C-alpha positions in Angstrom: -27.1 -31.8 -8.8 -27.5 -33.7 -5.7 -24.2 -35.4 -6.0 -22.4 -32.0 -6.7 -24.0 -30.4 -3.6 -23.1 -33.6 -1.4 -19.3 -33.3 -2.8 -19.3 -29.8 -1.9 -20.5 -30.2 1.5 -18.1 -33.2 2.3 -15.1 -31.1 0.9 -16.1 -28.0 3.1 -16.6 -30.3 6.3 -13.1 -31.8 5.7 -11.6 -28.3 5.4 -13.1 -27.3 8.6 -12.1 -30.5 10.4 -8.6 -30.4 9.1 -8.2 -26.6 10.0 -9.4 -27.5 13.4 -6.8 -29.9 13.9 -3.7 -27.9 12.4 -2.6 -25.5 15.4 -2.0 -22.1 14.3 1.8 -21.0 14.2 1.5 -18.7 17.3 0.3 -21.6 19.2 3.5 -23.5 18.7 5.6 -20.7 19.8 7.0 -20.0 23.4 6.2 -16.8 24.9 9.6 -15.6 24.3 9.3 -16.4 20.6 5.9 -14.7 20.6 7.2 -11.5 22.1 10.2 -11.7 19.4 7.5 -12.0 16.6 5.3 -9.1 17.9 8.7 -7.3 18.5 9.6 -7.5 15.0 6.2 -6.9 13.4 6.2 -3.7 15.2 9.7 -2.8 14.0 8.5 -3.3 10.7 5.3 -1.2 10.8 7.5 1.5 12.1 10.1 1.4 9.5 7.2 1.3 6.8 5.7 4.5 8.5 9.0 6.3 8.1 9.3 5.3 4.3 11.6 2.4 4.4 10.9 -0.4 2.2 10.9 -3.4 4.0 8.0 -5.5 3.1 8.7 -9.2 2.2 12.2 -8.9 3.2 14.2 -11.4 5.8 15.4 -9.7 8.9 18.9 -9.8 7.4 17.7 -7.7 4.4 15.9 -5.4 6.8 19.2 -4.9 8.5 20.9 -4.2 5.3 17.9 -2.0 4.0 17.8 0.2 7.1 21.6 0.4 7.4 21.7 3.1 4.6 18.0 4.4 5.5 18.1 7.9 7.4 16.7 6.9 10.8 17.9 7.8 14.5 18.7 6.2 16.6 19.9 3.2 14.7 20.9 0.9 17.5 17.3 -0.1 18.4 16.6 -1.4 15.0 19.9 -3.5 14.9 19.2 -4.7 18.4 15.7 -5.7 17.8 16.5 -7.7 14.7 19.3 -9.4 16.5 17.0 -10.3 19.5 14.3 -11.3 17.2 16.5 -14.0 15.3 18.0 -15.1 18.5 14.7 -15.6 20.4 12.7 -16.7 17.6 14.9 -19.3 16.0 17.8 -19.7 18.6 16.1 -20.1 21.8 17.2 -17.0 23.5 15.1 -15.5 26.3 13.1 -12.3 25.7 11.9 -11.2 28.9 8.8 -8.8 29.1 10.7 -5.7 30.5 13.4 -6.0 27.6 10.5 -6.4 25.2 8.7 -3.4 26.6 12.0 -1.3 26.5 12.7 -1.9 22.9 9.0 -1.3 22.0 9.4 2.1 23.4 12.7 2.7 21.5 11.1 1.5 18.2 8.1 4.0 18.8 10.7 6.7 19.2 12.4 6.1 15.9 12.5 9.0 13.6 13.4 9.8 10.1 16.6 11.8 9.9 16.7 14.7 7.2 19.1 14.4 4.6 
């Protein structure tokens, strides 16, 4: 019993130690990459609220899914996906003003009656 408790305690301590040493992904991102990530997550939330099935899709799959989805305006969606890919993976700058503008445009997305 003491041996099992000691093994469990050592295992928990090791997990805590390792977890503290591994930085979270967001700590490894530049400010532009973090803004791109937040922008993309906001886009996904908005699209889900409008009824689009975008969970567990890549950015390219989201673009294809929303191409046929009845939303307006469509341009902010495609621009946000493009900028997300460029800033998050390509090192492109995403300034705070551009980020705020796209967030506002994403918030205004509406589903269009068919």
